[in-house]
TIVO-2410 file (N, C-alpha, C; in nm, 3 decimals):
# residues 59
REC num residu      c1      c2      c3 atome chaine
REC   1      X  -3.320 -13.183  10.004     N      A
REC   1      X  -3.369 -13.110  10.120    CA      A
REC   1      X  -3.512 -13.064  10.091     C      A
REC   2      X  -3.601 -13.083  10.185     N      A
REC   2      X  -3.740 -13.043  10.166    CA      A
REC   2      X  -3.778 -12.936  10.266     C      A
REC   3      X  -3.897 -12.879  10.247     N      A
REC   3      X  -3.947 -12.779  10.341    CA      A
REC   3      X  -3.958 -12.837  10.481     C      A
REC   4      X  -3.980 -12.967  10.490     N      A
REC   4      X  -3.991 -13.031  10.622    CA      A
REC   4      X  -3.859 -13.022  10.698     C      A
REC   5      X  -3.748 -13.009  10.626     N      A
REC   5      X  -3.616 -12.997  10.689    CA      A
REC   5      X  -3.586 -12.854  10.734     C      A
REC   6      X  -3.668 -12.758  10.692     N      A
REC   6      X  -3.645 -12.618  10.725    CA      A
REC   6      X  -3.695 -12.586  10.866     C      A
REC   7      X  -3.629 -12.492  10.930     N      A
REC   7      X  -3.671 -12.443  11.061    CA      A
REC   7      X  -3.688 -12.293  11.053     C      A
REC   8      X  -3.773 -12.240  11.138     N      A
REC   8      X  -3.795 -12.096  11.141    CA      A
REC   8      X  -3.687 -12.028  11.222     C      A
REC   9      X  -3.645 -11.912  11.175     N      A
REC   9      X  -3.548 -11.829  11.244    CA      A
REC   9      X  -3.598 -11.686  11.233     C      A
REC  10      X  -3.619 -11.625  11.346     N      A
REC  10      X  -3.670 -11.488  11.344    CA      A
REC  10      X  -3.566 -11.399  11.411     C      A
REC  11      X  -3.530 -11.290  11.344     N      A
REC  11      X  -3.433 -11.196  11.401    CA      A
REC  11      X  -3.484 -11.054  11.382     C      A
REC  12      X  -3.431 -10.966  11.462     N      A
REC  12      X  -3.458 -10.824  11.445    CA      A
REC  12      X  -3.333 -10.760  11.388     C      A
REC  13      X  -3.353 -10.676  11.287     N      A
REC  13      X  -3.243 -10.605  11.223    CA      A
REC  13      X  -3.278 -10.457  11.221     C      A
REC  14      X  -3.177 -10.372  11.209     N      A
REC  14      X  -3.205 -10.229  11.197    CA      A
REC  14      X  -3.292 -10.202  11.074     C      A
REC  15      X  -3.375 -10.101  11.082     N      A
REC  15      X  -3.466 -10.071  10.971    CA      A
REC  15      X  -3.390 -10.041  10.843     C      A
REC  16      X  -3.274  -9.979  10.852     N      A
REC  16      X  -3.194  -9.950  10.733    CA      A
REC  16      X  -3.147 -10.081  10.666     C      A
REC  17      X  -3.119 -10.182  10.746     N      A
REC  17      X  -3.078 -10.311  10.694    CA      A
REC  17      X  -3.194 -10.379  10.622     C      A
REC  18      X  -3.310 -10.374  10.682     N      A
REC  18      X  -3.428 -10.434  10.620    CA      A
REC  18      X  -3.461 -10.363  10.488     C      A
REC  19      X  -3.451 -10.231  10.488     N      A
REC  19      X  -3.476 -10.156  10.365    CA      A
REC  19      X  -3.377 -10.195  10.255     C      A
REC  20      X  -3.248 -10.208  10.294     N      A
REC  20      X  -3.146 -10.246  10.197    CA      A
REC  20      X  -3.173 -10.386  10.142     C      A
REC  21      X  -3.210 -10.479  10.227     N      A
REC  21      X  -3.244 -10.614  10.181    CA      A
REC  21      X  -3.364 -10.611  10.088     C      A
REC  22      X  -3.464 -10.532  10.124     N      A
REC  22      X  -3.582 -10.519  10.039    CA      A
REC  22      X  -3.549 -10.462   9.903     C      A
REC  23      X  -3.462 -10.362   9.901     N      A
REC  23      X  -3.422 -10.301   9.774    CA      A
REC  23      X  -3.343 -10.400   9.689     C      A
REC  24      X  -3.254 -10.474   9.753     N      A
REC  24      X  -3.178 -10.576   9.680    CA      A
REC  24      X  -3.271 -10.682   9.622     C      A
REC  25      X  -3.371 -10.720   9.700     N      A
REC  25      X  -3.469 -10.818   9.653    CA      A
REC  25      X  -3.542 -10.765   9.530     C      A
REC  26      X  -3.578 -10.637   9.532     N      A
REC  26      X  -3.642 -10.577   9.415    CA      A
REC  26      X  -3.547 -10.573   9.295     C      A
REC  27      X  -3.424 -10.532   9.321     N      A
REC  27      X  -3.326 -10.519   9.213    CA      A
REC  27      X  -3.293 -10.653   9.147     C      A
REC  28      X  -3.281 -10.758   9.228     N      A
REC  28      X  -3.240 -10.890   9.177    CA      A
REC  28      X  -3.358 -10.980   9.146     C      A
REC  29      X  -3.479 -10.936   9.186     N      A
REC  29      X  -3.600 -11.016   9.168    CA      A
REC  29      X  -3.588 -11.152   9.237     C      A
REC  30      X  -3.527 -11.150   9.355     N      A
REC  30      X  -3.512 -11.270   9.437    CA      A
REC  30      X  -3.572 -11.242   9.575     C      A
REC  31      X  -3.620 -11.345   9.640     N      A
REC  31      X  -3.672 -11.326   9.776    CA      A
REC  31      X  -3.558 -11.291   9.873     C      A
REC  32      X  -3.593 -11.218   9.977     N      A
REC  32      X  -3.495 -11.183  10.080    CA      A
REC  32      X  -3.431 -11.309  10.137     C      A
REC  33      X  -3.509 -11.415  10.150     N      A
REC  33      X  -3.457 -11.542  10.203    CA      A
REC  33      X  -3.334 -11.588  10.123     C      A
REC  34      X  -3.341 -11.581   9.990     N      A
REC  34      X  -3.228 -11.622   9.907    CA      A
REC  34      X  -3.107 -11.533   9.929     C      A
REC  35      X  -3.131 -11.405   9.939     N      A
REC  35      X  -3.021 -11.310   9.958    CA      A
REC  35      X  -2.951 -11.336  10.091     C      A
REC  36      X  -3.029 -11.358  10.195     N      A
REC  36      X  -2.972 -11.383  10.328    CA      A
REC  36      X  -2.898 -11.516  10.331     C      A
REC  37      X  -2.958 -11.622  10.274     N      A
REC  37      X  -2.890 -11.752  10.273    CA      A
REC  37      X  -2.759 -11.746  10.195     C      A
REC  38      X  -2.759 -11.675  10.082     N      A
REC  38      X  -2.636 -11.661  10.004    CA      A
REC  38      X  -2.530 -11.584  10.084     C      A
REC  39      X  -2.571 -11.482  10.156     N      A
REC  39      X  -2.477 -11.404  10.238    CA      A
REC  39      X  -2.421 -11.490  10.351     C      A
REC  40      X  -2.506 -11.570  10.413     N      A
REC  40      X  -2.459 -11.659  10.520    CA      A
REC  40      X  -2.359 -11.761  10.465     C      A
REC  41      X  -2.388 -11.814  10.347     N      A
REC  41      X  -2.297 -11.909  10.284    CA      A
REC  41      X  -2.162 -11.843  10.255     C      A
REC  42      X  -2.164 -11.720  10.206     N      A
REC  42      X  -2.040 -11.647  10.177    CA      A
REC  42      X  -1.961 -11.619  10.304     C      A
REC  43      X  -2.031 -11.608  10.416     N      A
REC  43      X  -1.968 -11.584  10.546    CA      A
REC  43      X  -1.906 -11.711  10.603     C      A
REC  44      X  -1.940 -11.826  10.542     N      A
REC  44      X  -1.881 -11.952  10.587    CA      A
REC  44      X  -1.977 -12.041  10.663     C      A
REC  45      X  -2.103 -12.000  10.672     N      A
REC  45      X  -2.204 -12.082  10.738    CA      A
REC  45      X  -2.245 -12.193  10.641     C      A
REC  46      X  -2.264 -12.313  10.692     N      A
REC  46      X  -2.303 -12.427  10.610    CA      A
REC  46      X  -2.447 -12.410  10.563     C      A
REC  47      X  -2.463 -12.379  10.436     N      A
REC  47      X  -2.595 -12.365  10.374    CA      A
REC  47      X  -2.595 -12.453  10.250     C      A
REC  48      X  -2.678 -12.558  10.247     N      A
REC  48      X  -2.682 -12.642  10.128    CA      A
REC  48      X  -2.721 -12.560  10.005     C      A
REC  49      X  -2.650 -12.581   9.897     N      A
REC  49      X  -2.673 -12.504   9.775    CA      A
REC  49      X  -2.818 -12.514   9.728     C      A
REC  50      X  -2.878 -12.633   9.741     N      A
REC  50      X  -3.016 -12.650   9.696    CA      A
REC  50      X  -3.116 -12.573   9.782     C      A
REC  51      X  -3.074 -12.528   9.901     N      A
REC  51      X  -3.162 -12.448   9.987    CA      A
REC  51      X  -3.174 -12.304   9.936     C      A
REC  52      X  -3.078 -12.264   9.853     N      A
REC  52      X  -3.079 -12.127   9.800    CA      A
REC  52      X  -3.156 -12.128   9.669     C      A
REC  53      X  -3.287 -12.131   9.681     N      A
REC  53      X  -3.374 -12.132   9.564    CA      A
REC  53      X  -3.500 -12.053   9.596     C      A
REC  54      X  -3.568 -12.013   9.492     N      A
REC  54      X  -3.693 -11.938   9.508    CA      A
REC  54      X  -3.806 -12.038   9.524     C      A
REC  55      X  -3.854 -12.053   9.646     N      A
REC  55      X  -3.960 -12.150   9.674    CA      A
REC  55      X  -4.091 -12.110   9.611     C      A
REC  56      X  -4.107 -11.984   9.571     N      A
REC  56      X  -4.232 -11.938   9.510    CA      A
REC  56      X  -4.250 -11.994   9.369     C      A
REC  57      X  -4.141 -12.038   9.306     N      A
REC  57      X  -4.148 -12.085   9.167    CA      A
REC  57      X  -4.170 -12.234   9.155     C      A
REC  58      X  -4.204 -12.298   9.264     N      A
REC  58      X  -4.231 -12.444   9.259    CA      A
REC  58      X  -4.365 -12.469   9.195     C      A
REC  59      X  -4.373 -12.581   9.121     N      A
REC  59      X  -4.502 -12.614   9.061    CA      A
REC  59      X  -4.566 -12.732   9.128     C      A
***
């Protein structure tokens, strides 16, 4: 799966939810994107495992 296969999804969440996601990202040193994709996968949404990666660490 490449970035070309990705699509943008924009949602509004309560500020407390965004703060919690931000704190989790700080605690785990992972991007919010990874945390959300992992949560969606746990909920049963089809998320390819290779999509759950830190895109910032690509060389």
